[in-house]
C-alpha positions as CSV (number, residue, x, y, z in Angstrom):
1,M,-21.4,-10.5,63.7
2,N,-19.1,-12.7,65.8
3,N,-20.6,-15.8,64.2
4,I,-20.7,-14.3,60.7
5,L,-17.0,-13.3,60.4
6,P,-15.6,-16.8,61.0
7,I,-18.0,-18.2,58.4
8,S,-16.9,-15.6,55.9
9,K,-13.2,-16.3,56.6
10,K,-13.8,-20.0,56.1
11,E,-15.6,-19.4,52.8
12,F,-12.8,-17.1,51.6
13,R,-10.2,-19.9,52.4
14,Q,-12.3,-22.4,50.4
15,I,-12.4,-20.1,47.4
16,V,-8.7,-19.6,47.5
17,R,-8.0,-23.3,47.8
18,D,-10.3,-24.0,44.9
19,P,-8.6,-22.5,41.8
20,R,-11.4,-23.6,39.5
21,T,-14.0,-21.6,41.4
22,L,-11.7,-18.7,41.7
23,G,-11.0,-18.8,37.9
24,V,-14.7,-18.9,37.2
25,L,-15.4,-16.0,39.4
26,V,-12.5,-13.8,38.2
27,F,-11.2,-14.9,34.8
28,I,-14.4,-15.8,32.9
29,P,-16.3,-12.5,33.5
30,L,-13.2,-10.5,32.3
31,F,-12.7,-12.7,29.3
32,L,-16.4,-12.4,28.3
33,L,-16.3,-8.6,28.7
34,L,-13.2,-8.3,26.5
35,M,-14.4,-10.7,23.8
36,F,-17.9,-9.4,23.5
37,G,-17.0,-5.8,24.0
38,Y,-14.8,-5.9,21.0
39,A,-16.9,-8.4,19.0
40,I,-20.3,-6.7,19.3
41,S,-20.5,-4.1,16.6
42,L,-23.6,-2.9,14.8
43,D,-21.6,-1.3,12.0
44,V,-21.4,-3.2,8.7
45,K,-18.0,-2.9,7.1
46,H,-15.7,-4.9,4.8
47,I,-18.4,-6.0,2.4
48,K,-16.7,-8.1,-0.3
49,L,-17.0,-6.2,-3.6
50,G,-16.4,-7.5,-7.1
51,A,-17.2,-6.2,-10.6
52,V,-18.1,-7.5,-14.0
53,D,-16.9,-4.8,-16.4
54,Y,-18.1,-5.3,-20.0
55,D,-17.4,-1.7,-20.7
56,R,-13.7,-1.6,-19.7
57,S,-13.5,2.1,-19.6
58,S,-11.9,4.8,-17.4
59,L,-15.3,5.8,-16.2
60,S,-16.2,2.3,-15.0
61,R,-12.8,2.0,-13.3
62,S,-13.4,5.4,-11.7
63,L,-16.7,4.3,-10.2
64,V,-15.0,1.2,-8.8
65,Q,-12.4,3.4,-7.1
66,K,-15.2,5.4,-5.4
67,F,-16.5,2.2,-3.9
68,T,-13.1,1.0,-2.7
69,A,-12.1,4.4,-1.3
70,T,-14.5,3.8,1.6
71,E,-13.9,1.4,4.5
72,Y,-17.2,-0.3,3.8
73,F,-16.1,-2.3,0.8
74,D,-13.2,-4.6,0.4
75,W,-12.1,-5.0,-3.3
76,M,-12.0,-8.6,-4.3
77,G,-11.2,-8.1,-8.0
78,Y,-12.8,-8.1,-11.4
79,I,-14.9,-11.1,-12.5
80,D,-14.6,-12.2,-16.1
81,R,-18.1,-13.3,-16.8
82,L,-21.5,-12.8,-15.2
83,S,-22.1,-16.6,-15.1
84,E,-19.3,-16.9,-12.5
85,V,-21.0,-14.6,-10.0
86,D,-23.4,-17.3,-8.7
87,A,-20.7,-19.6,-7.6
88,L,-18.6,-16.8,-6.1
89,I,-21.6,-15.6,-4.0
90,E,-22.3,-19.2,-2.9
91,A,-18.8,-19.6,-1.7
92,Q,-19.0,-16.1,0.0
93,A,-16.1,-14.9,-2.1
94,V,-18.1,-11.8,-2.9
95,Q,-21.2,-10.2,-1.3
96,C,-21.8,-7.4,-3.8
97,V,-21.1,-7.2,-7.5
98,V,-21.2,-4.2,-9.8
99,V,-22.1,-5.1,-13.4
100,F,-21.1,-2.5,-16.0
101,P,-22.9,-3.2,-19.4
102,K,-21.3,-2.4,-22.7
103,G,-21.9,1.2,-23.7
104,Y,-21.8,2.5,-20.1
105,S,-19.2,5.2,-20.8
106,R,-20.7,6.0,-24.3
107,A,-24.1,6.7,-22.7
108,I,-22.4,9.1,-20.2
109,G,-20.5,10.8,-22.9
110,R,-23.7,11.4,-24.9
111,G,-25.4,12.9,-21.9
112,E,-27.7,10.0,-21.6
113,T,-28.6,8.0,-18.5
114,A,-26.1,5.1,-18.0
115,R,-27.5,1.9,-16.6
116,L,-25.8,-0.1,-13.9
117,Q,-26.7,-3.4,-12.3
118,I,-25.9,-4.2,-8.6
119,L,-26.1,-7.9,-7.4
120,I,-26.2,-8.3,-3.6
121,D,-26.1,-11.4,-1.5
122,G,-29.3,-11.2,0.6
123,T,-28.8,-14.3,2.9
124,N,-27.7,-11.8,5.7
125,S,-30.6,-9.4,5.5
126,N,-28.8,-6.8,7.6
127,I,-25.7,-6.8,5.5
128,G,-27.8,-6.9,2.3
129,A,-29.9,-3.9,3.3
130,T,-26.9,-2.0,4.5
131,A,-24.9,-2.8,1.3
132,M,-27.8,-1.5,-0.8
133,G,-27.7,1.8,1.2
134,Y,-24.0,2.1,0.7
135,V,-24.2,1.4,-3.0
136,Q,-27.0,3.9,-3.4
137,R,-25.0,6.6,-1.7
138,V,-21.8,6.0,-3.8
139,V,-23.7,5.9,-7.1
140,Q,-25.8,9.0,-6.3
141,D,-22.6,10.9,-5.4
142,A,-21.0,9.8,-8.7
143,S,-24.1,10.7,-10.6
144,I,-24.2,14.2,-9.0
145,E,-20.6,14.7,-10.0
146,L,-21.3,13.8,-13.6
147,L,-24.3,16.1,-13.7
148,E,-22.4,19.0,-12.2
149,A,-19.6,18.4,-14.7
150,R,-22.1,18.6,-17.6
151,G,-23.5,21.8,-16.2
152,A,-20.0,23.3,-16.1
153,G,-19.5,22.3,-19.7
154,E,-16.6,20.0,-18.9
155,L,-18.4,16.8,-19.8
156,Q,-21.6,16.0,-21.6
157,A,-23.0,13.4,-19.2
158,G,-26.2,12.1,-17.9
159,G,-26.9,10.5,-14.5
160,I,-26.5,6.8,-13.5
161,D,-29.5,4.6,-13.1
162,F,-28.6,1.6,-11.0
163,R,-30.8,-1.5,-10.6
164,P,-30.2,-3.5,-7.5
165,R,-31.0,-7.2,-7.5
166,V,-30.9,-9.2,-4.2
167,W,-30.1,-12.9,-4.5
168,F,-31.3,-15.7,-2.3
169,N,-33.5,-13.4,-0.1
170,P,-35.1,-10.8,-2.4
171,E,-37.4,-9.5,0.3
172,L,-34.5,-9.2,2.8
173,R,-36.6,-11.1,5.4
174,S,-34.7,-11.3,8.7
175,P,-35.9,-14.9,9.5
176,V,-34.2,-16.2,6.4
177,Y,-30.9,-15.1,8.0
178,L,-31.7,-15.7,11.7
179,I,-33.4,-19.2,11.6
180,P,-30.2,-21.1,10.4
181,G,-28.3,-19.3,13.2
182,L,-30.9,-20.3,15.7
183,I,-30.7,-23.9,14.5
184,A,-26.9,-23.9,15.1
185,L,-27.4,-22.3,18.5
186,I,-30.1,-24.8,19.6
187,L,-28.0,-27.8,18.4
188,V,-24.8,-26.7,20.0
189,V,-26.4,-26.0,23.4
190,T,-28.4,-29.2,23.6
191,A,-25.7,-31.5,22.3
192,V,-22.9,-30.1,24.5
193,I,-24.9,-29.8,27.7
194,S,-26.5,-33.3,27.4
195,T,-23.1,-34.9,26.8
196,A,-21.2,-32.8,29.4
197,M,-23.6,-34.3,32.1
198,S,-22.9,-37.9,31.1
199,I,-19.5,-38.6,32.6
200,V,-20.1,-36.2,35.5
201,R,-23.1,-38.2,36.4
202,E,-20.9,-41.3,36.6
203,K,-18.6,-39.5,39.0
204,E,-21.4,-38.4,41.3
205,H,-22.9,-41.9,41.3
206,G,-19.5,-43.4,42.1
207,T,-19.4,-45.6,39.0
208,M,-16.6,-43.8,37.2
209,E,-13.9,-45.7,39.0
210,Q,-15.5,-49.0,37.9
211,L,-15.5,-47.9,34.3
212,I,-11.8,-46.8,34.5
213,V,-10.6,-50.2,35.9
214,A,-12.8,-52.2,33.6
215,P,-11.2,-53.8,30.5
216,I,-12.6,-50.9,28.3
217,H,-10.4,-48.7,26.2
218,P,-11.1,-44.9,26.8
219,V,-11.9,-44.6,23.1
220,Q,-14.5,-47.3,23.4
221,L,-16.0,-45.6,26.5
222,I,-16.2,-42.3,24.7
223,V,-17.8,-43.8,21.6
224,G,-20.3,-45.8,23.6
225,K,-21.3,-42.7,25.5
226,T,-21.4,-40.5,22.3
227,I,-23.6,-42.8,20.1
228,P,-26.9,-42.2,22.1
229,Y,-26.4,-38.4,22.2
230,T,-25.5,-38.4,18.5
231,L,-28.7,-40.1,17.5
232,L,-30.7,-37.9,19.9
233,S,-29.1,-34.7,18.5
234,L,-29.8,-35.8,14.9
235,V,-33.5,-36.3,15.8
236,I,-33.5,-32.8,17.3
237,A,-31.8,-31.4,14.2
238,L,-34.5,-32.9,12.0
239,L,-37.3,-31.5,14.2
240,V,-35.7,-28.1,14.2
241,L,-35.3,-28.1,10.4
242,M,-38.9,-29.2,9.9
243,A,-40.2,-26.5,12.3
244,G,-38.2,-23.8,10.5
245,S,-39.6,-24.9,7.2
246,Y,-43.2,-25.1,8.4
247,F,-43.4,-22.0,10.6
248,F,-41.1,-19.7,8.8
249,D,-41.3,-20.9,5.2
250,I,-37.5,-21.5,4.9
251,Q,-37.0,-24.3,2.4
252,I,-33.8,-26.2,1.9
253,Q,-32.6,-25.1,-1.5
254,G,-29.6,-27.5,-1.7
255,S,-29.2,-31.2,-1.0
256,F,-30.9,-32.6,2.1
257,W,-28.3,-35.3,2.5
258,A,-25.4,-32.8,2.2
259,L,-27.1,-30.8,4.9
260,M,-27.5,-33.8,7.2
261,L,-23.8,-34.8,6.6
262,V,-22.6,-31.4,7.6
263,T,-24.9,-31.4,10.6
264,F,-23.6,-34.8,11.6
265,I,-20.0,-33.6,11.5
266,F,-21.0,-30.5,13.5
267,L,-22.7,-32.6,16.1
268,L,-19.6,-34.7,16.5
269,S,-17.6,-31.6,17.4
270,C,-20.3,-30.5,19.9
271,L,-20.4,-33.9,21.5
272,A,-16.6,-34.0,21.7
273,L,-16.7,-30.6,23.4
274,G,-19.3,-31.9,25.8
275,L,-17.2,-34.9,26.7
276,L,-14.1,-32.7,27.2
277,I,-16.1,-30.5,29.6
278,S,-17.3,-33.6,31.5
279,T,-13.7,-34.7,32.1
280,I,-12.9,-31.3,33.7
281,A,-16.0,-30.7,35.8
282,D,-16.6,-32.6,39.1
283,S,-20.3,-32.0,39.5
284,Q,-23.3,-31.7,37.2
285,Q,-23.8,-28.1,38.3
286,V,-20.3,-27.1,37.3
287,A,-20.6,-29.1,34.0
288,F,-23.9,-27.3,33.2
289,M,-22.4,-23.9,34.0
290,L,-19.3,-24.5,31.9
291,A,-21.2,-25.9,29.0
292,T,-23.6,-22.9,29.0
293,I,-20.8,-20.3,29.2
294,I,-18.7,-22.0,26.5
295,T,-21.5,-22.6,24.0
296,L,-24.3,-20.1,24.4
297,L,-22.6,-16.7,24.4
298,P,-19.7,-17.6,22.0
299,T,-22.1,-19.2,19.5
300,F,-24.4,-16.2,19.7
301,I,-21.6,-13.5,19.5
302,L,-18.5,-15.0,17.9
303,S,-19.8,-17.4,15.3
304,G,-21.1,-14.9,12.8
305,F,-24.7,-15.6,13.9
306,I,-25.5,-12.0,14.5
307,F,-22.3,-10.0,14.0
308,P,-20.1,-10.4,10.9
309,I,-16.7,-11.8,11.9
310,R,-14.9,-9.6,9.4
311,N,-16.0,-6.6,11.4
312,M,-14.3,-7.8,14.5
313,P,-10.7,-7.0,15.6
314,V,-8.0,-9.4,14.4
315,F,-7.4,-11.0,17.8
316,V,-11.1,-11.7,18.2
317,Q,-11.3,-13.2,14.7
318,V,-8.5,-15.6,15.8
319,V,-10.6,-16.8,18.8
320,T,-13.5,-17.5,16.5
321,Y,-11.5,-20.3,14.7
322,I,-12.1,-22.6,17.7
323,I,-15.9,-22.0,17.7
324,P,-17.5,-25.0,15.9
325,A,-20.6,-23.0,15.0
326,R,-18.5,-20.6,12.9
327,Y,-17.9,-23.3,10.3
328,Y,-21.3,-24.9,10.6
329,L,-23.2,-21.6,9.9
330,V,-21.3,-21.0,6.7
331,A,-22.2,-24.5,5.4
332,L,-25.7,-24.4,6.8
333,R,-26.6,-21.1,5.2
334,G,-24.9,-22.0,2.0
335,I,-26.8,-25.3,1.6
336,M,-30.2,-24.1,3.0
337,L,-30.4,-20.7,1.4
338,K,-28.2,-20.8,-1.7
339,G,-28.4,-24.4,-2.7
340,A,-24.6,-24.6,-2.8
341,P,-23.0,-28.1,-3.3
342,L,-21.1,-29.8,-0.5
343,H,-17.7,-29.5,-2.1
344,V,-17.8,-25.7,-1.6
345,F,-17.5,-26.3,2.1
346,W,-14.6,-28.7,2.3
347,F,-12.7,-26.3,4.5
348,E,-15.5,-25.9,7.0
349,A,-16.1,-29.7,7.1
350,G,-12.4,-30.4,7.6
351,A,-12.1,-27.8,10.4
352,L,-15.0,-29.4,12.2
353,V,-13.4,-32.9,11.8
354,L,-10.1,-31.5,13.1
355,L,-11.7,-29.9,16.1
356,S,-13.6,-33.1,16.9
357,A,-10.4,-35.2,16.7
358,V,-8.4,-32.8,19.0
359,M,-11.1,-32.7,21.7
360,L,-11.8,-36.4,21.6
361,T,-8.1,-37.1,21.9
362,I,-7.7,-34.8,24.9
363,S,-10.8,-36.4,26.5
364,A,-9.4,-39.9,26.0
365,V,-6.0,-38.9,27.4
366,R,-7.6,-37.4,30.5
367,M,-9.7,-40.4,31.1
368,K,-6.8,-42.8,30.6
369,K,-4.7,-40.9,33.1
370,G,-7.6,-40.7,35.5
371,G,-7.5,-36.9,35.3
372,L,-11.2,-36.6,36.1
373,A,-10.9,-34.8,39.4
């Protein structure tokens, strides 16, 4: 015990003197607990609801009000024509659309069965199946009310026959939703970790000082180190896409070149994050740990890969705006599963470019000032 206590005291002093280690031991676990504790929710709420109302009657408006009276649907407004629904679902402006045909209220008034069509975005199989269950419950409750009113003699009405139609994933297969998320997860982990090790390796080998004093601009150094990992990451992306298509029968519905362009922009943000980590860490072990913590769990939890971002508390949703995979997943699923054109995702592409520019600028400034301790 006499030998153990001095060693323990010395180790405690080392931890206190090293704020980075202390921060990793104390701050990061608490941060992860708060973020993921609030972010992880298996409840599906705030489904974006729209309606195409060709009947334009009080009965159709009454049914819409029954949907919006619950916390499970967010009312996005009426849609003028059915032909507009496709583009709105592609842009994720709506996830569920109720279509009232002409004669809906007339059929109810005659005591006949009124027909109703429900269009559901099936790219997220979990949300699609849950939305179908919510719709079925609301419509059944409304139908029972009409039948009870007819029995009481207040209204000659029949029931409501709704016909759900799931777009982009009719069978609600979970791999259709999960595989694009896994593609993003694999790319962000491999790109960030491989890049984060690059400058740290130079530090450990003692060659970083030579690079700093050499007649090389920090931007040139960053670009030179980024190019090999960019090419390697693009090859990995192609292999992953091919494997997803071959093993899980998930075909690219949209433009292949649009998908590769979005993937390239996403990889730039990943490589920029990896370079930024490498300017902070002083060993490959620390760089690997930071890269794993910053990429793996946030991408899995906070990017919309598994849990819908709209279901998270507002302050957690704010944090997700700095997660590159959040933007890539929207574009990836839109192009792969819905065949959406590239211009639909201008916001996501612009956000990735902005994140890349900010992180590359910070990395260049740190390298220029020699802040690589």
